[in-house]
C-alpha positions in Angstrom: 163.8 68.9 69.1 163.3 72.6 69.1 162.2 74.7 72.2 158.6 75.0 71.0 156.0 72.2 70.9 156.7 71.1 67.3 158.6 67.9 66.5 161.5 67.9 64.0 161.8 64.8 61.8 164.7 63.5 59.9 163.6 65.5 56.8 164.2 68.7 58.8 160.6 69.7 58.7 158.7 70.5 61.9 155.3 68.8 62.3 152.4 69.3 64.8 152.2 66.6 67.5 149.6 64.1 67.0 146.5 64.5 69.3 144.1 61.9 70.5 140.6 63.3 70.3 138.4 62.6 73.2 134.8 63.0 72.2 132.3 64.7 74.6 129.4 62.4 75.1 125.9 63.9 74.9 124.2 63.7 78.4 121.2 61.4 78.7 118.7 60.7 81.4 120.6 57.5 82.2 123.9 59.3 82.8 124.9 58.4 86.5 126.3 61.9 86.8 122.8 63.3 86.5 121.4 61.2 89.3 119.2 62.6 92.1 120.2 62.9 95.7 116.7 61.9 96.8 116.0 58.3 97.2 112.4 58.7 96.0 112.5 61.5 93.4 108.9 61.3 92.5 107.7 61.7 96.0 110.3 64.5 96.6 109.1 66.3 93.5 105.5 66.1 94.7 106.3 67.5 98.0 108.3 70.3 96.5 105.5 71.0 94.1 103.1 71.2 96.9 105.4 73.7 98.8 105.7 75.9 95.7 102.0 75.8 95.2 101.2 76.9 98.8 103.8 79.6 98.5 102.2 80.9 95.3 98.8 80.9 96.9 100.1 82.8 99.9 101.8 85.4 97.7 98.5 85.9 95.9 96.8 86.2 99.3 99.3 88.9 100.2 98.3 90.8 97.1 94.6 90.6 98.0 95.2 91.5 101.7 97.3 94.5 100.7 94.7 95.7 98.2 91.8 95.3 100.5 93.9 96.8 103.5 93.3 93.8 105.8 94.9 93.5 109.2 98.6 94.1 109.2 99.3 90.6 110.6 97.6 89.1 107.7 99.5 91.2 105.2 102.8 90.5 106.9 102.1 86.8 107.5 101.1 86.0 104.0 104.1 87.9 102.5 106.6 86.3 104.8 105.2 82.8 104.6 104.8 83.0 100.8 108.4 84.2 100.2 109.8 81.6 102.7 108.0 78.7 101.0 109.0 79.8 97.4 112.6 80.0 98.6 112.5 76.8 100.5 111.0 75.0 97.5 113.7 76.4 95.2 116.4 75.4 97.6 115.0 71.9 98.1 114.7 71.4 94.3 118.4 72.3 94.0 119.5 70.1 96.8 117.5 66.9 96.2 116.6 66.9 92.5 119.5 68.5 90.7 122.6 66.5 89.4 124.8 65.8 92.4 128.0 64.6 90.7 130.8 64.0 91.3 131.8 65.1 87.8 135.3 63.8 86.9 136.9 64.1 83.6 140.2 62.5 82.7 142.9 65.0 81.6 143.8 64.9 78.0 145.8 67.2 75.8 145.0 70.7 77.2 145.2 72.5 73.8 141.7 71.7 72.4 140.9 72.0 68.8 137.9 74.0 67.5 136.0 70.7 67.0 136.5 69.8 70.6 135.5 73.1 71.9 132.3 73.0 69.8 131.6 69.5 71.2 132.1 70.7 74.8 129.7 73.7 74.3 127.1 71.5 72.7 127.4 69.0 75.6 127.0 71.7 78.2 124.0 73.1 76.6 122.4 69.7 76.3 123.1 68.8 79.8 121.4 72.0 81.0 118.4 71.3 78.8 118.0 67.8 80.1 118.1 69.0 83.7 115.4 71.6 83.1 113.2 69.3 81.0 113.1 66.8 83.7 111.4 69.1 86.1 108.8 70.9 84.0 106.2 70.9 86.8 108.5 72.4 89.4 109.9 75.0 86.9 106.3 76.0 86.0 105.2 76.4 89.6 108.3 78.5 90.6 107.8 80.6 87.5 104.1 81.1 88.4 104.9 82.0 92.0 107.6 84.4 90.9 105.4 86.0 88.3 102.6 86.6 90.8 105.0 88.0 93.2 106.3 90.4 90.6 102.8 91.5 89.9 102.0 92.0 93.6 105.1 94.2 94.0 103.4 96.7 91.7 100.4 97.0 94.2 102.0 99.6 96.5 102.6 101.9 93.5 99.0 101.5 92.3 97.3 101.7 95.7 99.5 103.5 98.1 99.8 106.6 96.0 96.0 107.1 96.1 94.2 109.7 94.2 95.7 112.9 92.9 95.0 115.5 95.6 94.2 118.3 93.1 92.9 121.3 95.0 91.7 119.3 98.0 94.6 120.5 100.1 93.6 124.1 99.5 89.8 124.1 100.3 87.5 123.1 103.2 83.8 122.5 103.5 83.2 126.1 104.5 81.1 127.9 101.9 79.2 131.1 101.5 76.3 130.9 104.0 77.6 127.9 106.0 75.9 127.8 109.4 78.3 127.6 112.3 77.5 124.7 114.7 79.2 123.2 117.7 80.3 119.5 118.0 76.6 118.6 118.9 75.2 120.3 115.8 73.7 123.3 117.7 73.9 126.6 115.9 75.7 129.6 117.3 73.8 132.8 117.9 74.6 136.3 119.2 74.4 135.3 122.8 76.2 132.0 122.6 79.5 133.4 123.9 80.3 136.1 126.3 83.4 138.4 125.8 86.5 136.2 126.3 84.5 133.0 125.5 85.9 130.4 123.0 84.6 127.3 121.3 85.2 125.0 118.3 82.8 125.3 115.4 82.2 123.4 112.1 80.0 123.9 109.1 76.6 122.4 109.6 76.5 118.7 108.8 80.3 118.3 109.0 80.7 118.3 112.7 80.9 114.6 113.0 82.8 113.8 109.8 86.5 112.8 109.6 87.2 115.7 107.3 85.2 118.2 109.4 87.0 117.2 112.6 90.4 117.5 110.9 90.4 120.2 108.3 87.1 122.2 108.9 87.7 122.7 112.6 87.5 126.4 113.5 88.1 128.3 116.7 85.5 131.0 117.4 86.3 133.7 120.0 84.3 136.7 121.2 86.9 139.3 121.7 84.6 142.2 122.4 80.9 143.1 122.0 81.3 145.4 119.1 82.4 144.9 115.6 86.2 144.0 115.3 88.5 144.7 112.4 91.5 142.5 112.3 93.0 143.8 109.1 92.4 146.2 106.2 89.7 144.8 104.0 88.1 142.8 106.8 85.8 145.4 108.2 82.8 143.1 108.2 84.4 139.8 109.1 84.0 139.9 112.9 80.5 141.1 113.7 79.9 142.0 117.4 83.4 140.9 118.3 83.0 137.3 117.0 86.2 136.3 115.2 86.9 132.9 113.6 90.2 131.3 112.7 91.3 127.9 111.4 92.1 125.7 114.3 94.9 123.9 112.3 98.3 125.3 113.2 100.3 126.6 110.1 103.4 125.0 111.6 102.7 121.2 111.8 98.9 121.0 111.8 98.3 120.7 115.6 94.9 122.0 116.9 95.3 125.5 118.3 92.9 125.2 121.1 94.4 127.4 123.9 93.3 131.0 124.4 95.1 133.5 126.7 92.4 136.0 127.2 94.4 138.8 128.9 97.0 138.8 126.1 94.4 137.9 123.5 96.6 135.2 122.0 95.7 131.9 120.5 98.3 129.3 121.6 99.3 126.0 119.9 100.0 123.5 122.7 102.5 121.5 120.6 105.2 124.0 119.9 103.9 127.1 121.6 103.2 129.2 118.5 101.2 132.2 119.5 98.7 134.1 117.3 97.3 137.6 118.0 93.5 137.4 117.5 93.2 141.2 116.9 95.6 141.6 114.0 94.6 138.6 111.8 96.3 135.9 113.9 99.8 136.9 112.8 102.3 134.7 114.7 103.8 136.6 117.6 106.0 133.7 118.9 107.0 130.1 118.0 107.8 128.3 114.7 104.5 129.0 112.8 105.4 130.7 109.5 102.0 132.0 108.5 98.9 133.5 110.1 96.0 131.3 110.8 93.4 131.7 108.0 90.4 133.8 109.1 86.8 132.9 108.3 84.6 135.9 107.5 81.3 135.8 109.5 77.8 137.5 109.5 74.6 137.1 111.3 71.5 136.0 109.4 68.0 137.2 110.0 67.5 134.7 112.8 70.6 135.9 114.6 72.7 132.9 113.8 76.3 133.1 112.7 77.1 132.1 109.2 80.2 132.3 107.0 80.5 135.0 104.3 82.8 132.6 102.4 85.5 130.1 102.9 88.9 130.8 104.6 90.9 133.6 103.1 93.7 131.2 102.4 94.5 127.5 102.6 94.6 126.1 106.1 97.2 124.0 107.8 101.0 123.7 107.2 102.6 125.1 104.1 103.4 122.8 101.2 104.9 123.0 97.7 104.9 126.7 96.7 102.2 127.9 99.0 102.5 131.6 100.0 100.3 134.3 101.4 99.5 137.4 99.2 98.4 140.9 99.8 95.2 140.3 98.0 93.9 137.9 100.7 94.7 140.5 103.4 97.6 138.8 105.1 
């Protein structure tokens, strides 16, 4: 006998050892190894199917709730319950309706022939196919729930991004000829404020709108009783001392509603940015990086204040590549 696996006969020729082929039987539904752990598989399958169906409905409900912006507890509840039931149903399926074993195979010659390996591969494929085919209903329901969940996951991308802002971040409702009114819709005339007086104004018709309250809000101050020039090119913007600036701070958007009359400074109460009302609201102190946009004013034939145009620049905090230019007087 040589050191390798061959067997040397009397004729001096080495031959391969004989092998006993063990055929791999094709799995069938009657194979005891494929038995279910559940005592009543039909009833168990029906219960799991119901669980998966309810989970699918809840996932679809989550999609509807998110799209319609319902109460947060509905959105969170439907998502959490739906995911839980789909996961619970899948786990129960694996525990009670999948082959439980034990799977025992007697050891034979370890060196398998190509025929044996092909037989093993075919048997494994067939077994997997039998297991899946037995539970078409559960597989279909889980696939349905997972598919709907995948579609619902796209909703945040479609809905949360909203519309493209376009130029909406650069403009307000102030237009040429807009009438200045207070929060009650009353117009502002020459005698509305005394020197040192301050009030918040809006374009007529926007005083009670969400956009008007947030973006259009403008602080009106009467600095003196004669025309005021805040910067070169703004000779007519502040008639009889009435000067108007955007009330939205250029730092983080807080309302600039405090006025220090003696120092003639507008003050943001959030981070104490201070703006000089006489020189175009250039920041004198604090983190604000830009002046407050100024609204050019004029008196109409009835003595009411109106805007010559919109703000000289976009109001609010800076974004993207926004900068101030010499052309707009800042």
